[in-house]
Backbone and ligand atoms as CSV (ligand in chain L), in Angstrom:
chain,resi,resn,atom,element,x,y,z
A,1,MET,N,N,-28.367,-0.227,43.814
A,1,MET,CA,C,-29.187,0.760,43.140
A,1,MET,C,C,-28.641,2.167,43.424
A,2,THR,N,N,-28.552,2.959,42.383
A,2,THR,CA,C,-28.055,4.322,42.526
A,2,THR,C,C,-29.137,5.218,43.121
A,3,GLU,N,N,-28.744,5.984,44.132
A,3,GLU,CA,C,-29.690,6.919,44.742
A,3,GLU,C,C,-29.308,8.339,44.387
A,4,LEU,N,N,-30.289,9.101,43.950
A,4,LEU,CA,C,-30.064,10.506,43.621
A,4,LEU,C,C,-30.707,11.370,44.694
A,5,PHE,N,N,-30.062,12.482,44.971
A,5,PHE,CA,C,-30.648,13.471,45.877
A,5,PHE,C,C,-30.580,14.827,45.195
A,6,ALA,N,N,-31.725,15.421,44.932
A,6,ALA,CA,C,-31.779,16.715,44.251
A,6,ALA,C,C,-31.375,17.833,45.210
A,7,VAL,N,N,-30.318,18.541,44.837
A,7,VAL,CA,C,-29.841,19.655,45.653
A,7,VAL,C,C,-30.604,20.931,45.311
A,8,CYS,N,N,-30.784,21.146,44.008
A,8,CYS,CA,C,-31.496,22.335,43.548
A,8,CYS,C,C,-31.880,22.115,42.089
A,9,ALA,N,N,-32.668,23.016,41.562
A,9,ALA,CA,C,-32.993,22.975,40.139
A,9,ALA,C,C,-31.875,23.667,39.358
A,10,THR,N,N,-31.669,23.246,38.127
A,10,THR,CA,C,-30.591,23.845,37.324
A,10,THR,C,C,-30.786,25.353,37.164
A,11,TYR,N,N,-32.022,25.804,37.042
A,11,TYR,CA,C,-32.253,27.233,36.828
A,11,TYR,C,C,-31.902,28.077,38.061
A,12,GLU,N,N,-31.670,27.427,39.187
A,12,GLU,CA,C,-31.335,28.170,40.404
A,12,GLU,C,C,-29.867,28.568,40.486
A,13,VAL,N,N,-29.055,28.051,39.559
A,13,VAL,CA,C,-27.645,28.437,39.508
A,13,VAL,C,C,-27.415,29.071,38.139
A,14,ASP,N,N,-27.110,30.354,38.125
A,14,ASP,CA,C,-26.907,31.062,36.864
A,14,ASP,C,C,-25.564,30.700,36.246
A,15,ASP,N,N,-25.475,30.895,34.931
A,15,ASP,CA,C,-24.215,30.678,34.225
A,15,ASP,C,C,-23.135,31.580,34.829
A,16,GLY,N,N,-21.981,30.997,35.146
A,16,GLY,CA,C,-20.882,31.765,35.725
A,16,GLY,C,C,-21.101,32.099,37.191
A,17,ASP,N,N,-21.966,31.338,37.826
A,17,ASP,CA,C,-22.286,31.623,39.228
A,17,ASP,C,C,-22.041,30.379,40.076
A,18,ALA,N,N,-22.215,30.531,41.364
A,18,ALA,CA,C,-22.071,29.411,42.298
A,18,ALA,C,C,-23.063,29.620,43.428
A,19,ARG,N,N,-23.554,28.507,43.974
A,19,ARG,CA,C,-24.438,28.583,45.143
A,19,ARG,C,C,-23.944,27.626,46.199
A,20,GLY,N,N,-24.088,28.046,47.420
A,20,GLY,CA,C,-23.681,27.213,48.530
A,20,GLY,C,C,-24.884,26.580,49.214
A,21,PHE,N,N,-24.714,25.352,49.668
A,21,PHE,CA,C,-25.746,24.628,50.404
A,21,PHE,C,C,-25.087,23.952,51.594
A,22,VAL,N,N,-25.835,23.794,52.654
A,22,VAL,CA,C,-25.328,23.028,53.791
A,22,VAL,C,C,-26.256,21.836,53.999
A,23,LEU,N,N,-25.717,20.654,53.754
A,23,LEU,CA,C,-26.493,19.421,53.890
A,23,LEU,C,C,-26.088,18.718,55.176
A,24,ALA,N,N,-26.825,17.705,55.536
A,24,ALA,CA,C,-26.500,16.894,56.708
A,24,ALA,C,C,-26.066,15.520,56.197
A,25,ARG,N,N,-24.792,15.221,56.317
A,25,ARG,CA,C,-24.237,13.981,55.786
A,25,ARG,C,C,-24.024,12.979,56.919
A,26,LEU,N,N,-24.284,11.723,56.604
A,26,LEU,CA,C,-24.064,10.665,57.582
A,26,LEU,C,C,-22.658,10.111,57.425
A,27,ASP,N,N,-21.911,10.076,58.512
A,27,ASP,CA,C,-20.601,9.443,58.488
A,27,ASP,C,C,-20.765,7.932,58.559
A,28,GLU,N,N,-19.652,7.214,58.396
A,28,GLU,CA,C,-19.712,5.751,58.413
A,28,GLU,C,C,-20.245,5.206,59.734
A,29,ASP,N,N,-19.995,5.931,60.833
A,29,ASP,CA,C,-20.496,5.461,62.132
A,29,ASP,C,C,-21.936,5.911,62.398
A,30,GLY,N,N,-22.580,6.521,61.405
A,30,GLY,CA,C,-23.983,6.891,61.526
A,30,GLY,C,C,-24.229,8.259,62.122
A,31,THR,N,N,-23.164,8.975,62.481
A,31,THR,CA,C,-23.380,10.317,63.022
A,31,THR,C,C,-23.577,11.312,61.881
A,32,SER,N,N,-24.403,12.275,62.151
A,32,SER,CA,C,-24.718,13.299,61.167
A,32,SER,C,C,-23.794,14.493,61.364
A,33,ARG,N,N,-23.321,15.036,60.268
A,33,ARG,CA,C,-22.488,16.237,60.378
A,33,ARG,C,C,-22.860,17.204,59.261
A,34,ARG,N,N,-22.656,18.487,59.554
A,34,ARG,CA,C,-22.920,19.522,58.540
A,34,ARG,C,C,-21.955,19.344,57.389
A,35,TRP,N,N,-22.457,19.464,56.176
A,35,TRP,CA,C,-21.646,19.242,54.987
A,35,TRP,C,C,-21.881,20.398,54.002
A,36,PRO,N,N,-21.102,21.471,54.120
A,36,PRO,CA,C,-21.279,22.597,53.204
A,36,PRO,C,C,-20.718,22.238,51.822
A,37,ILE,N,N,-21.520,22.475,50.802
A,37,ILE,CA,C,-21.068,22.194,49.438
A,37,ILE,C,C,-21.331,23.411,48.551
A,38,LEU,N,N,-20.697,23.393,47.390
A,38,LEU,CA,C,-20.901,24.432,46.387
A,38,LEU,C,C,-21.330,23.771,45.086
A,39,VAL,N,N,-22.234,24.399,44.390
A,39,VAL,CA,C,-22.580,23.991,43.032
A,39,VAL,C,C,-22.232,25.161,42.138
A,40,THR,N,N,-21.354,24.925,41.149
A,40,THR,CA,C,-20.961,25.983,40.231
A,40,THR,C,C,-21.493,25.656,38.846
A,41,ARG,N,N,-21.590,26.704,38.024
A,41,ARG,CA,C,-22.105,26.493,36.674
A,41,ARG,C,C,-21.323,27.329,35.677
A,42,LYS,N,N,-20.917,26.700,34.576
A,42,LYS,CA,C,-20.352,27.384,33.405
A,42,LYS,C,C,-21.131,26.877,32.214
A,43,ALA,N,N,-21.892,27.739,31.572
A,43,ALA,CA,C,-22.809,27.349,30.499
A,43,ALA,C,C,-23.739,26.257,31.047
A,44,ASN,N,N,-23.766,25.095,30.426
A,44,ASN,CA,C,-24.619,24.014,30.932
A,44,ASN,C,C,-23.823,22.941,31.643
A,45,SER,N,N,-22.653,23.316,32.133
A,45,SER,CA,C,-21.806,22.380,32.852
A,45,SER,C,C,-21.849,22.722,34.349
A,46,PHE,N,N,-22.249,21.756,35.159
A,46,PHE,CA,C,-22.371,21.958,36.608
A,46,PHE,C,C,-21.268,21.179,37.319
A,47,HIS,N,N,-20.727,21.785,38.372
A,47,HIS,CA,C,-19.664,21.140,39.134
A,47,HIS,C,C,-19.969,21.286,40.619
A,48,GLY,N,N,-19.637,20.234,41.364
A,48,GLY,CA,C,-19.851,20.250,42.804
A,48,GLY,C,C,-18.535,20.153,43.547
A,49,PHE,N,N,-18.440,20.882,44.657
A,49,PHE,CA,C,-17.235,20.851,45.491
A,49,PHE,C,C,-17.638,20.939,46.956
A,50,GLU,N,N,-16.816,20.339,47.799
A,50,GLU,CA,C,-16.994,20.587,49.220
A,50,GLU,C,C,-16.596,22.038,49.473
A,51,ASN,N,N,-17.378,22.719,50.285
A,51,ASN,CA,C,-17.115,24.122,50.568
A,51,ASN,C,C,-16.129,24.217,51.732
A,52,ALA,N,N,-14.894,23.796,51.449
A,52,ALA,CA,C,-13.835,23.805,52.459
A,52,ALA,C,C,-12.534,24.161,51.753
A,53,CYS,N,N,-11.973,25.290,52.115
A,53,CYS,CA,C,-10.739,25.748,51.488
A,53,CYS,C,C,-9.588,24.795,51.857
A,54,PRO,N,N,-8.789,24.365,50.864
A,54,PRO,CA,C,-7.673,23.468,51.181
A,54,PRO,C,C,-6.579,24.131,52.023
A,55,HIS,N,N,-6.644,25.446,52.188
A,55,HIS,CA,C,-5.645,26.124,53.010
A,55,HIS,C,C,-5.869,25.838,54.490
A,56,GLU,N,N,-7.032,26.225,55.014
A,56,GLU,CA,C,-7.307,26.016,56.437
A,56,GLU,C,C,-8.641,25.333,56.692
A,57,GLY,N,N,-9.287,24.874,55.631
A,57,GLY,CA,C,-10.518,24.104,55.790
A,57,GLY,C,C,-11.760,24.927,56.045
A,58,THR,N,N,-11.654,26.243,56.002
A,58,THR,CA,C,-12.830,27.079,56.258
A,58,THR,C,C,-13.693,27.179,54.999
A,59,ARG,N,N,-14.942,27.558,55.204
A,59,ARG,CA,C,-15.831,27.767,54.061
A,59,ARG,C,C,-15.325,28.936,53.235
A,60,LEU,N,N,-15.476,28.812,51.920
A,60,LEU,CA,C,-15.038,29.900,51.050
A,60,LEU,C,C,-15.883,31.151,51.255
A,61,ASP,N,N,-17.160,30.942,51.561
A,61,ASP,CA,C,-18.072,32.074,51.692
A,61,ASP,C,C,-18.118,32.573,53.132
A,62,THR,N,N,-16.932,32.815,53.701
A,62,THR,CA,C,-16.900,33.375,55.050
A,62,THR,C,C,-17.476,34.795,55.047
A,63,ILE,N,N,-17.404,35.427,53.893
A,63,ILE,CA,C,-18.093,36.707,53.719
A,63,ILE,C,C,-19.261,36.396,52.782
A,64,PRO,N,N,-20.475,36.253,53.309
A,64,PRO,CA,C,-21.601,35.791,52.494
A,64,PRO,C,C,-21.760,36.589,51.199
A,65,GLY,N,N,-21.900,35.838,50.106
A,65,GLY,CA,C,-22.131,36.464,48.808
A,65,GLY,C,C,-20.894,37.048,48.175
A,66,GLU,N,N,-19.721,36.874,48.811
A,66,GLU,CA,C,-18.513,37.530,48.311
A,66,GLU,C,C,-17.451,36.523,47.864
A,67,PHE,N,N,-17.862,35.336,47.420
A,67,PHE,CA,C,-16.855,34.347,47.080
A,67,PHE,C,C,-16.709,34.102,45.589
A,68,LEU,N,N,-17.376,34.897,44.782
A,68,LEU,CA,C,-17.282,34.708,43.344
A,68,LEU,C,C,-16.710,35.959,42.692
A,69,ASP,N,N,-15.711,35.762,41.819
A,69,ASP,CA,C,-15.165,36.903,41.095
A,69,ASP,C,C,-16.229,37.487,40.165
A,70,ARG,N,N,-16.086,38.757,39.900
A,70,ARG,CA,C,-17.088,39.435,39.089
A,70,ARG,C,C,-17.231,38.861,37.686
A,71,ASP,N,N,-16.141,38.306,37.127
A,71,ASP,CA,C,-16.241,37.786,35.766
A,71,ASP,C,C,-16.760,36.352,35.725
A,72,GLY,N,N,-17.081,35.786,36.886
A,72,GLY,CA,C,-17.663,34.451,36.927
A,72,GLY,C,C,-16.702,33.355,36.538
A,73,THR,N,N,-15.404,33.561,36.756
A,73,THR,CA,C,-14.401,32.564,36.393
A,73,THR,C,C,-13.808,31.877,37.602
A,74,PHE,N,N,-13.685,32.595,38.703
A,74,PHE,CA,C,-13.019,32.063,39.880
A,74,PHE,C,C,-13.882,32.198,41.128
A,75,LEU,N,N,-13.693,31.241,42.036
A,75,LEU,CA,C,-14.217,31.363,43.384
A,75,LEU,C,C,-13.091,31.904,44.242
A,76,THR,N,N,-13.389,32.796,45.140
A,76,THR,CA,C,-12.367,33.369,45.999
A,76,THR,C,C,-12.690,33.078,47.450
A,77,CYS,N,N,-11.710,32.530,48.154
A,77,CYS,CA,C,-11.903,32.272,49.578
A,77,CYS,C,C,-11.936,33.605,50.318
A,78,GLY,N,N,-12.962,33.793,51.126
A,78,GLY,CA,C,-13.126,35.052,51.831
A,78,GLY,C,C,-12.123,35.264,52.951
A,79,LYS,N,N,-11.372,34.205,53.346
A,79,LYS,CA,C,-10.482,34.360,54.494
A,79,LYS,C,C,-9.119,34.934,54.099
A,80,HIS,N,N,-8.442,34.310,53.135
A,80,HIS,CA,C,-7.124,34.808,52.738
A,80,HIS,C,C,-7.020,35.043,51.231
A,81,GLY,N,N,-8.096,34.903,50.513
A,81,GLY,CA,C,-8.112,35.290,49.109
A,81,GLY,C,C,-7.640,34.264,48.096
A,82,ALA,N,N,-7.510,33.002,48.449
A,82,ALA,CA,C,-7.153,31.991,47.441
A,82,ALA,C,C,-8.225,31.982,46.352
A,83,ARG,N,N,-7.777,31.801,45.108
A,83,ARG,CA,C,-8.722,31.791,43.985
A,83,ARG,C,C,-8.743,30.398,43.359
A,84,PHE,N,N,-9.957,29.937,43.063
A,84,PHE,CA,C,-10.161,28.579,42.538
A,84,PHE,C,C,-10.918,28.647,41.220
A,85,ASP,N,N,-10.467,27.821,40.271
A,85,ASP,CA,C,-11.169,27.732,38.995
A,85,ASP,C,C,-12.579,27.198,39.233
A,86,LEU,N,N,-13.546,27.869,38.628
A,86,LEU,CA,C,-14.958,27.539,38.844
A,86,LEU,C,C,-15.302,26.122,38.391
A,87,GLU,N,N,-14.585,25.621,37.384
A,87,GLU,CA,C,-14.924,24.303,36.835
A,87,GLU,C,C,-14.091,23.169,37.424
A,88,SER,N,N,-12.793,23.423,37.618
A,88,SER,CA,C,-11.917,22.335,38.087
A,88,SER,C,C,-11.728,22.357,39.603
A,89,GLY,N,N,-11.955,23.501,40.227
A,89,GLY,CA,C,-11.714,23.631,41.660
A,89,GLY,C,C,-10.241,23.800,41.997
A,90,GLN,N,N,-9.400,23.907,40.988
A,90,GLN,CA,C,-7.955,24.044,41.200
A,90,GLN,C,C,-7.640,25.441,41.727
A,91,CYS,N,N,-6.788,25.522,42.748
A,91,CYS,CA,C,-6.369,26.817,43.276
A,91,CYS,C,C,-5.307,27.383,42.347
A,92,VAL,N,N,-5.574,28.569,41.809
A,92,VAL,CA,C,-4.654,29.176,40.842
A,92,VAL,C,C,-3.776,30.250,41.477
A,93,THR,N,N,-4.251,30.907,42.518
A,93,THR,CA,C,-3.415,31.856,43.250
A,93,THR,C,C,-3.804,31.801,44.728
A,94,GLY,N,N,-2.847,32.151,45.573
A,94,GLY,CA,C,-3.138,32.189,47.000
A,94,GLY,C,C,-2.314,31.183,47.778
A,95,PRO,N,N,-2.565,31.101,49.075
A,95,PRO,CA,C,-1.716,30.291,49.950
A,95,PRO,C,C,-1.818,28.786,49.718
A,96,CYS,N,N,-2.810,28.326,48.969
A,96,CYS,CA,C,-2.909,26.876,48.703
A,96,CYS,C,C,-2.787,26.593,47.205
A,97,GLN,N,N,-2.036,27.452,46.512
A,97,GLN,CA,C,-1.844,27.283,45.065
A,97,GLN,C,C,-1.333,25.877,44.772
A,98,GLY,N,N,-1.946,25.237,43.765
A,98,GLY,CA,C,-1.561,23.876,43.395
A,98,GLY,C,C,-2.469,22.828,44.014
A,99,LYS,N,N,-3.191,23.197,45.081
A,99,LYS,CA,C,-4.165,22.273,45.664
A,99,LYS,C,C,-5.522,22.539,45.007
A,100,ALA,N,N,-6.514,21.766,45.392
A,100,ALA,CA,C,-7.832,21.919,44.765
A,100,ALA,C,C,-8.929,21.656,45.783
A,101,LEU,N,N,-10.085,22.203,45.479
A,101,LEU,CA,C,-11.287,21.880,46.262
A,101,LEU,C,C,-11.621,20.411,46.037
A,102,THR,N,N,-12.223,19.781,47.026
A,102,THR,CA,C,-12.621,18.374,46.891
A,102,THR,C,C,-13.857,18.287,46.006
A,103,PRO,N,N,-13.750,17.574,44.875
A,103,PRO,CA,C,-14.900,17.513,43.961
A,103,PRO,C,C,-15.999,16.588,44.471
A,104,ILE,N,N,-17.211,16.884,44.060
A,104,ILE,CA,C,-18.383,16.055,44.352
A,104,ILE,C,C,-19.033,15.732,43.011
A,105,THR,N,N,-19.308,14.473,42.782
A,105,THR,CA,C,-19.934,14.075,41.522
A,105,THR,C,C,-21.396,14.504,41.506
A,106,LEU,N,N,-21.779,15.186,40.440
A,106,LEU,CA,C,-23.159,15.630,40.262
A,106,LEU,C,C,-23.741,14.980,39.019
A,107,LEU,N,N,-25.043,14.881,39.004
A,107,LEU,CA,C,-25.754,14.376,37.839
A,107,LEU,C,C,-26.966,15.269,37.618
A,108,ILE,N,N,-27.204,15.637,36.386
A,108,ILE,CA,C,-28.400,16.420,36.082
A,108,ILE,C,C,-29.511,15.450,35.712
A,109,ASP,N,N,-30.595,15.499,36.464
A,109,ASP,CA,C,-31.709,14.583,36.233
A,109,ASP,C,C,-33.002,15.381,36.163
A,110,ASP,N,N,-33.585,15.399,34.982
A,110,ASP,CA,C,-34.885,16.041,34.801
A,110,ASP,C,C,-34.897,17.479,35.343
A,111,GLY,N,N,-33.819,18.214,35.046
A,111,GLY,CA,C,-33.763,19.615,35.443
A,111,GLY,C,C,-33.290,19.857,36.858
A,112,ASP,N,N,-32.910,18.800,37.550
A,112,ASP,CA,C,-32.395,18.956,38.912
A,112,ASP,C,C,-30.899,18.634,38.963
A,113,VAL,N,N,-30.181,19.357,39.829
A,113,VAL,CA,C,-28.777,19.060,40.108
A,113,VAL,C,C,-28.765,18.078,41.267
A,114,CYS,N,N,-28.239,16.873,41.012
A,114,CYS,CA,C,-28.369,15.800,42.006
A,114,CYS,C,C,-27.015,15.267,42.466
A,115,LEU,N,N,-26.989,14.864,43.731
A,115,LEU,CA,C,-25.871,14.091,44.268
A,115,LEU,C,C,-26.150,12.623,43.989
A,116,ILE,N,N,-25.072,11.835,43.876
A,116,ILE,CA,C,-25.218,10.411,43.587
A,116,ILE,C,C,-24.679,9.608,44.768
A,117,ASP,N,N,-25.505,8.744,45.296
A,117,ASP,CA,C,-25.088,7.783,46.325
A,117,ASP,C,C,-24.336,8.427,47.488
A,118,VAL,N,N,-24.858,9.527,47.987
A,118,VAL,CA,C,-24.285,10.157,49.179
A,118,VAL,C,C,-25.243,9.907,50.335
A,119,ALA,N,N,-24.718,9.399,51.437
A,119,ALA,CA,C,-25.574,9.113,52.592
A,119,ALA,C,C,-25.868,10.409,53.334
A,120,LEU,N,N,-27.115,10.809,53.276
A,120,LEU,CA,C,-27.532,12.036,53.958
A,120,LEU,C,C,-28.455,11.681,55.112
A,121,ALA,N,N,-28.448,12.544,56.112
A,121,ALA,CA,C,-29.404,12.381,57.205
A,121,ALA,C,C,-30.785,12.697,56.648
A,122,GLU,N,N,-31.808,12.439,57.412
A,122,GLU,CA,C,-33.151,12.637,56.901
A,122,GLU,C,C,-33.313,14.037,56.332
A,123,GLU,N,N,-34.099,14.088,55.254
A,123,GLU,CA,C,-34.211,15.332,54.511
A,123,GLU,C,C,-34.746,16.478,55.334
A,124,ASP,N,N,-35.645,16.178,56.285
A,124,ASP,CA,C,-36.197,17.294,57.037
A,124,ASP,C,C,-35.194,17.862,58.040
A,125,GLY,N,N,-34.050,17.191,58.173
A,125,GLY,CA,C,-32.994,17.737,59.013
A,125,GLY,C,C,-32.021,18.575,58.221
A,126,MET,N,N,-32.268,18.673,56.916
A,126,MET,CA,C,-31.352,19.391,56.051
A,126,MET,C,C,-31.496,20.888,56.244
A,127,ASP,N,N,-30.393,21.544,56.267
A,127,ASP,CA,C,-30.367,22.984,56.458
A,127,ASP,C,C,-29.727,23.599,55.224
A,128,ILE,N,N,-30.517,24.219,54.406
A,128,ILE,CA,C,-29.972,24.857,53.214
A,128,ILE,C,C,-29.822,26.333,53.495
A,129,GLU,N,N,-28.608,26.817,53.342
A,129,GLU,CA,C,-28.354,28.226,53.576
A,129,GLU,C,C,-28.055,28.914,52.260
A,130,ASP,N,N,-28.648,30.016,52.073
A,130,ASP,CA,C,-28.371,30.812,50.892
A,130,ASP,C,C,-27.790,32.130,51.368
A,131,PRO,N,N,-26.456,32.323,51.191
A,131,PRO,CA,C,-25.847,33.543,51.706
A,131,PRO,C,C,-26.392,34.799,51.040
A,132,ASN,N,N,-27.035,34.648,49.888
A,132,ASN,CA,C,-27.574,35.808,49.196
A,132,ASN,C,C,-29.056,36.026,49.479
A,133,ALA,N,N,-29.574,35.200,50.371
A,133,ALA,CA,C,-31.012,35.249,50.609
A,133,ALA,C,C,-31.428,36.589,51.199
A,134,VAL,N,N,-32.535,37.036,50.746
A,134,VAL,CA,C,-33.126,38.238,51.334
A,134,VAL,C,C,-34.424,37.795,51.988
A,135,PRO,N,N,-34.836,38.488,53.018
A,135,PRO,CA,C,-36.070,38.087,53.686
A,135,PRO,C,C,-37.243,38.077,52.716
A,136,GLU,N,N,-38.061,37.048,52.840
A,136,GLU,CA,C,-39.235,36.972,51.974
A,136,GLU,C,C,-40.269,37.980,52.424
A,137,VAL,N,N,-40.930,38.559,51.472
A,137,VAL,CA,C,-42.019,39.490,51.783
A,137,VAL,C,C,-43.301,38.811,51.309
A,138,LEU,N,N,-44.224,38.663,52.197
A,138,LEU,CA,C,-45.485,38.030,51.862
A,138,LEU,C,C,-46.532,39.103,51.653
A,139,ILE,N,N,-47.079,39.147,50.457
A,139,ILE,CA,C,-48.114,40.127,50.166
A,139,ILE,C,C,-49.461,39.405,50.140
A,140,THR,N,N,-50.348,39.837,50.943
A,140,THR,CA,C,-51.663,39.175,50.996
A,140,THR,C,C,-52.762,40.187,50.715
A,141,GLY,N,N,-53.850,39.648,50.207
A,141,GLY,CA,C,-55.016,40.499,49.983
A,141,GLY,C,C,-55.884,40.538,51.220
A,142,ASP,N,N,-56.887,41.331,51.215
A,142,ASP,CA,C,-57.783,41.424,52.374
A,142,ASP,C,C,-58.693,40.225,52.480
L,1,FES,S1,S,-8.517,29.649,54.469
L,1,FES,FE1,FE,-8.889,29.979,52.340
L,1,FES,S2,S,-7.147,31.060,51.670
L,1,FES,FE2,FE,-6.771,30.708,53.768
């Protein structure tokens, strides 16, 4: 049976944008490890990649919020500036030119961007990081 895991709602990723998430993935030996991923969007096409630069394996968003080109076409690694196509994950310029981000299969289900058959640790152990997050302000009445 196919298992889906909703990462986010489609409306949470704007056209020409990307969002990073850190999930807890189970390895074959049952140990849990942090699994940073990216979800990118071009029009209504969503793509998933492991958030690990093929150059040195670091997260692309080493400078939070600074990994997307202004025109929404490329992801840029914050460490040495490699640029990756938003849809294919192919490195087009930089020290790992010709290599690509590791793709992750996504499925859109009822407005959610979902992973398919990925073994994750329990959901309440999941740590979702939003590098663009701003502190929430709670406004209450008397
Ligand atoms: S680690 Fe990404 S370009 Fe070097």
